[in-house]
MIVEXFI-749909 format. One record per residue: residue number from 1; residue in three letters; x, y, z of N, C-alpha, C in turn. Coordinates in nm, 3 decimals. Example, Ala and Ser with C-alpha at 12.3 -4.5 7.8 and 13.67 -1.06 7.14 Angstrom:
2
[rec 1; ala; [1.319; -0.569; 0.780]; [1.230; -0.450; 0.780]; [1.320; -0.330; 0.780]]
[rec 2; ser; [1.285; -0.225; 0.708]; [1.367; -0.106; 0.714]; [1.290; 0.003; 0.787]]
This chain:
102
[rec 1; met; [-0.957; -1.287; -10.813]; [-1.102; -1.312; -10.813]; [-1.116; -1.469; -10.816]]
[rec 2; ala; [-1.219; -1.504; -10.750]; [-1.245; -1.658; -10.754]; [-1.325; -1.695; -10.884]]
[rec 3; ala; [-1.292; -1.809; -10.930]; [-1.380; -1.838; -11.040]; [-1.441; -1.975; -11.034]]
[rec 4; val; [-1.561; -2.007; -11.097]; [-1.627; -2.125; -11.099]; [-1.626; -2.171; -11.246]]
[rec 5; val; [-1.581; -2.297; -11.266]; [-1.601; -2.360; -11.403]; [-1.694; -2.459; -11.397]]
[rec 6; cys; [-1.793; -2.449; -11.483]; [-1.904; -2.539; -11.494]; [-1.926; -2.599; -11.632]]
[rec 7; gly; [-2.033; -2.674; -11.643]; [-2.056; -2.736; -11.781]; [-2.197; -2.770; -11.779]]
[rec 8; asn; [-2.219; -2.874; -11.875]; [-2.342; -2.939; -11.895]; [-2.446; -2.863; -11.986]]
[rec 9; thr; [-2.437; -2.731; -11.996]; [-2.537; -2.663; -12.082]; [-2.480; -2.659; -12.221]]
[rec 10; his; [-2.360; -2.691; -12.251]; [-2.288; -2.697; -12.383]; [-2.288; -2.567; -12.466]]
[rec 11; leu; [-2.320; -2.453; -12.381]; [-2.324; -2.330; -12.434]; [-2.203; -2.245; -12.360]]
[rec 12; pro; [-2.108; -2.206; -12.456]; [-2.000; -2.134; -12.397]; [-2.029; -1.988; -12.337]]
[rec 13; tyr; [-1.979; -1.964; -12.224]; [-2.006; -1.822; -12.173]; [-1.894; -1.804; -12.051]]
[rec 14; val; [-1.888; -1.660; -12.022]; [-1.800; -1.623; -11.927]; [-1.894; -1.513; -11.878]]
[rec 15; arg; [-1.938; -1.523; -11.731]; [-2.027; -1.420; -11.666]; [-1.959; -1.384; -11.528]]
[rec 16; leu; [-1.981; -1.284; -11.476]; [-1.964; -1.230; -11.351]; [-2.094; -1.238; -11.282]]
[rec 17; ala; [-2.089; -1.316; -11.165]; [-2.194; -1.323; -11.077]; [-2.152; -1.344; -10.932]]
[rec 18; gly; [-2.211; -1.252; -10.856]; [-2.175; -1.251; -10.713]; [-2.032; -1.234; -10.683]]
[rec 19; gly; [-1.955; -1.141; -10.773]; [-1.827; -1.132; -10.740]; [-1.736; -1.240; -10.802]]
[rec 20; arg; [-1.796; -1.339; -10.865]; [-1.717; -1.456; -10.902]; [-1.719; -1.474; -11.060]]
[rec 21; leu; [-1.615; -1.509; -11.121]; [-1.627; -1.523; -11.269]; [-1.676; -1.670; -11.284]]
[rec 22; val; [-1.784; -1.676; -11.366]; [-1.843; -1.816; -11.389]; [-1.819; -1.843; -11.536]]
[rec 23; ile; [-1.762; -1.961; -11.559]; [-1.705; -2.010; -11.702]; [-1.760; -2.132; -11.738]]
[rec 24; asn; [-1.814; -2.144; -11.847]; [-1.871; -2.264; -11.910]; [-1.795; -2.263; -12.050]]
[rec 25; pro; [-1.705; -2.352; -12.061]; [-1.632; -2.359; -12.179]; [-1.705; -2.407; -12.305]]
[rec 26; gly; [-1.798; -2.480; -12.280]; [-1.886; -2.527; -12.416]; [-1.881; -2.670; -12.420]]
[rec 27; ser; [-1.876; -2.730; -12.540]; [-1.872; -2.864; -12.562]; [-1.785; -2.902; -12.682]]
[rec 28; ala; [-1.724; -3.014; -12.679]; [-1.644; -3.064; -12.801]; [-1.739; -3.138; -12.890]]
[rec 29; gly; [-1.825; -3.228; -12.842]; [-1.913; -3.314; -12.920]; [-2.056; -3.272; -12.945]]
[rec 30; met; [-2.109; -3.186; -12.855]; [-2.248; -3.156; -12.849]; [-2.267; -2.991; -12.842]]
[rec 31; pro; [-2.194; -2.921; -12.923]; [-2.210; -2.769; -12.908]; [-2.333; -2.702; -12.940]]
[rec 32; tyr; [-2.361; -2.585; -12.892]; [-2.443; -2.505; -12.951]; [-2.380; -2.401; -13.020]]
[rec 33; gly; [-2.422; -2.355; -13.126]; [-2.378; -2.246; -13.205]; [-2.277; -2.307; -13.330]]
[rec 34; arg; [-2.173; -2.273; -13.330]; [-2.087; -2.330; -13.432]; [-2.020; -2.459; -13.409]]
[rec 35; pro; [-2.005; -2.526; -13.527]; [-1.945; -2.666; -13.503]; [-1.806; -2.664; -13.455]]
[rec 36; gly; [-1.740; -2.754; -13.384]; [-1.603; -2.754; -13.358]; [-1.599; -2.788; -13.207]]
[rec 37; ala; [-1.474; -2.811; -13.157]; [-1.460; -2.828; -13.006]; [-1.449; -2.705; -12.938]]
[rec 38; his; [-1.547; -2.675; -12.847]; [-1.529; -2.543; -12.774]; [-1.476; -2.563; -12.645]]
[rec 39; trp; [-1.383; -2.477; -12.603]; [-1.296; -2.498; -12.479]; [-1.263; -2.353; -12.428]]
[rec 40; ala; [-1.201; -2.343; -12.300]; [-1.151; -2.211; -12.243]; [-1.003; -2.239; -12.205]]
[rec 41; leu; [-0.941; -2.135; -12.216]; [-0.815; -2.108; -12.189]; [-0.809; -2.028; -12.050]]
[rec 42; leu; [-0.774; -2.091; -11.941]; [-0.792; -2.036; -11.808]; [-0.653; -1.972; -11.765]]
[rec 43; gly; [-0.651; -1.857; -11.710]; [-0.535; -1.786; -11.653]; [-0.588; -1.681; -11.577]]
[rec 44; pro; [-0.531; -1.553; -11.594]; [-0.613; -1.449; -11.533]; [-0.723; -1.421; -11.624]]
[rec 45; gly; [-0.848; -1.462; -11.575]; [-0.961; -1.452; -11.666]; [-0.974; -1.578; -11.746]]
[rec 46; ala; [-1.057; -1.573; -11.845]; [-1.088; -1.700; -11.929]; [-1.106; -1.635; -12.079]]
[rec 47; asp; [-1.051; -1.722; -12.173]; [-1.053; -1.685; -12.304]; [-1.109; -1.809; -12.374]]
[rec 48; leu; [-1.241; -1.784; -12.422]; [-1.317; -1.888; -12.485]; [-1.266; -1.923; -12.625]]
[rec 49; arg; [-1.246; -2.046; -12.641]; [-1.171; -2.097; -12.777]; [-1.252; -2.206; -12.844]]
[rec 50; arg; [-1.227; -2.207; -12.974]; [-1.299; -2.321; -13.050]; [-1.199; -2.369; -13.145]]
[rec 51; thr; [-1.184; -2.510; -13.164]; [-1.089; -2.583; -13.232]; [-1.169; -2.641; -13.343]]
[rec 52; ala; [-1.146; -2.621; -13.480]; [-1.228; -2.687; -13.571]; [-1.156; -2.828; -13.597]]
[rec 53; tyr; [-1.261; -2.912; -13.629]; [-1.203; -3.057; -13.668]; [-1.297; -3.108; -13.780]]
[rec 54; asp; [-1.269; -3.227; -13.825]; [-1.322; -3.279; -13.932]; [-1.468; -3.338; -13.886]]
[rec 55; val; [-1.565; -3.251; -13.890]; [-1.703; -3.303; -13.839]; [-1.766; -3.410; -13.912]]
[rec 56; glu; [-1.750; -3.412; -14.029]; [-1.819; -3.509; -14.108]; [-1.749; -3.646; -14.082]]
[rec 57; ala; [-1.624; -3.650; -14.063]; [-1.549; -3.768; -14.030]; [-1.584; -3.818; -13.888]]
[rec 58; ala; [-1.594; -3.719; -13.801]; [-1.639; -3.766; -13.670]; [-1.776; -3.822; -13.663]]
[rec 59; ala; [-1.879; -3.750; -13.738]; [-2.009; -3.814; -13.749]; [-2.035; -3.947; -13.806]]
[rec 60; val; [-1.942; -3.978; -13.913]; [-1.954; -4.109; -13.977]; [-1.891; -4.207; -13.883]]
[rec 61; arg; [-1.782; -4.183; -13.820]; [-1.721; -4.272; -13.719]; [-1.826; -4.312; -13.601]]
[rec 62; val; [-1.884; -4.209; -13.541]; [-1.968; -4.220; -13.425]; [-2.089; -4.313; -13.494]]
[rec 63; ala; [-2.168; -4.279; -13.590]; [-2.262; -4.357; -13.653]; [-2.227; -4.513; -13.682]]
[rec 64; ala; [-2.110; -4.536; -13.715]; [-2.070; -4.653; -13.751]; [-2.018; -4.739; -13.636]]
[rec 65; glu; [-1.959; -4.677; -13.544]; [-1.884; -4.754; -13.417]; [-1.953; -4.757; -13.302]]
[rec 66; ser; [-2.043; -4.657; -13.273]; [-2.113; -4.640; -13.149]; [-2.201; -4.750; -13.112]]
[rec 67; thr; [-2.219; -4.802; -12.993]; [-2.319; -4.883; -12.967]; [-2.450; -4.812; -12.905]]
[rec 68; tyr; [-2.441; -4.690; -12.903]; [-2.558; -4.603; -12.879]; [-2.664; -4.638; -12.974]]
[rec 69; pro; [-2.786; -4.664; -12.946]; [-2.906; -4.708; -13.033]; [-2.934; -4.591; -13.136]]
[rec 70; gln; [-2.929; -4.455; -13.087]; [-2.964; -4.358; -13.175]; [-2.840; -4.272; -13.232]]
[rec 71; ala; [-2.721; -4.351; -13.231]; [-2.592; -4.286; -13.270]; [-2.602; -4.202; -13.410]]
[rec 72; ala; [-2.672; -4.266; -13.517]; [-2.674; -4.211; -13.645]; [-2.755; -4.086; -13.643]]
[rec 73; ala; [-2.867; -4.085; -13.571]; [-2.959; -3.965; -13.541]; [-2.883; -3.851; -13.475]]
[rec 74; trp; [-2.809; -3.882; -13.363]; [-2.720; -3.792; -13.300]; [-2.628; -3.731; -13.359]]
[rec 75; ala; [-2.559; -3.810; -13.462]; [-2.442; -3.767; -13.548]; [-2.497; -3.661; -13.643]]
[rec 76; asp; [-2.613; -3.686; -13.699]; [-2.681; -3.591; -13.773]; [-2.695; -3.455; -13.712]]
[rec 77; thr; [-2.744; -3.459; -13.594]; [-2.777; -3.325; -13.524]; [-2.658; -3.266; -13.464]]
[rec 78; cys; [-2.599; -3.329; -13.362]; [-2.492; -3.254; -13.285]; [-2.377; -3.217; -13.357]]
[rec 79; pro; [-2.299; -3.305; -13.415]; [-2.174; -3.237; -13.478]; [-2.195; -3.182; -13.611]]
[rec 80; arg; [-2.290; -3.241; -13.688]; [-2.313; -3.186; -13.836]; [-2.384; -3.057; -13.835]]
[rec 81; ala; [-2.490; -3.042; -13.763]; [-2.587; -2.937; -13.748]; [-2.600; -2.895; -13.614]]
[rec 82; pro; [-2.519; -2.836; -13.530]; [-2.555; -2.802; -13.392]; [-2.660; -2.708; -13.381]]
[rec 83; pro; [-2.741; -2.720; -13.288]; [-2.851; -2.614; -13.264]; [-2.789; -2.481; -13.236]]
[rec 84; thr; [-2.868; -2.370; -13.264]; [-2.823; -2.245; -13.236]; [-2.810; -2.212; -13.088]]
[rec 85; asp; [-2.729; -2.108; -13.043]; [-2.744; -2.058; -12.902]; [-2.872; -2.009; -12.873]]
[rec 86; ala; [-2.952; -1.960; -12.965]; [-3.085; -1.908; -12.920]; [-3.174; -2.030; -12.888]]
[rec 87; arg; [-3.155; -2.154; -12.966]; [-3.235; -2.273; -12.929]; [-3.201; -2.313; -12.790]]
[rec 88; ala; [-3.063; -2.297; -12.762]; [-3.012; -2.352; -12.626]; [-3.093; -2.261; -12.521]]
[rec 89; leu; [-3.095; -2.136; -12.538]; [-3.164; -2.042; -12.428]; [-3.296; -2.077; -12.436]]
[rec 90; glu; [-3.370; -2.115; -12.546]; [-3.530; -2.155; -12.551]; [-3.548; -2.281; -12.473]]
[rec 91; val; [-3.464; -2.371; -12.501]; [-3.474; -2.498; -12.426]; [-3.443; -2.501; -12.276]]
[rec 92; ser; [-3.335; -2.423; -12.237]; [-3.294; -2.416; -12.095]; [-3.383; -2.318; -12.013]]
[rec 93; gly; [-3.463; -2.232; -12.078]; [-3.542; -2.132; -11.993]; [-3.630; -2.195; -11.884]]
[rec 94; pro; [-3.711; -2.297; -11.933]; [-3.802; -2.339; -11.834]; [-3.719; -2.398; -11.728]]
[rec 95; met; [-3.609; -2.443; -11.733]; [-3.528; -2.513; -11.625]; [-3.468; -2.413; -11.537]]
[rec 96; asp; [-3.468; -2.288; -11.575]; [-3.395; -2.194; -11.474]; [-3.516; -2.079; -11.441]]
[rec 97; gly; [-3.628; -2.115; -11.466]; [-3.750; -2.041; -11.412]; [-3.822; -1.944; -11.520]]
[rec 98; arg; [-3.749; -1.932; -11.654]; [-3.818; -1.852; -11.749]; [-3.927; -1.924; -11.811]]
[rec 99; pro; [-4.031; -1.858; -11.861]; [-4.142; -1.930; -11.933]; [-4.091; -1.987; -12.057]]
[rec 100; ala; [-4.155; -2.106; -12.097]; [-4.117; -2.169; -12.224]; [-4.176; -2.072; -12.333]]
[rec 101; ala; [-4.091; -2.089; -12.450]; [-4.118; -2.012; -12.562]; [-4.244; -2.057; -12.624]]
[rec 102; pro; [-4.326; -1.956; -12.675]; [-4.468; -2.000; -12.739]; [-4.456; -2.094; -12.859]]
């Protein structure tokens, strides 16, 4: 079976669409759902995985060393308290034709 591996939604999933396996492994630095580095082990099929890391140390380092102007605010949100998968679907809905949440 042919597979398509994609990204940019930061939400891990494996779906069958049009006879193809569509895989989004998620995100290491900006995950939705649980903190950690989300990734996929590919072989026959796909196995979604998550590797824990020291989120606090990563957030502190990003805030201290990044030249990104909003690095501290990003560190408070993305690695420390990632949005839920429900929030991801709410935000992405209008982009894929679903109505915005009330």
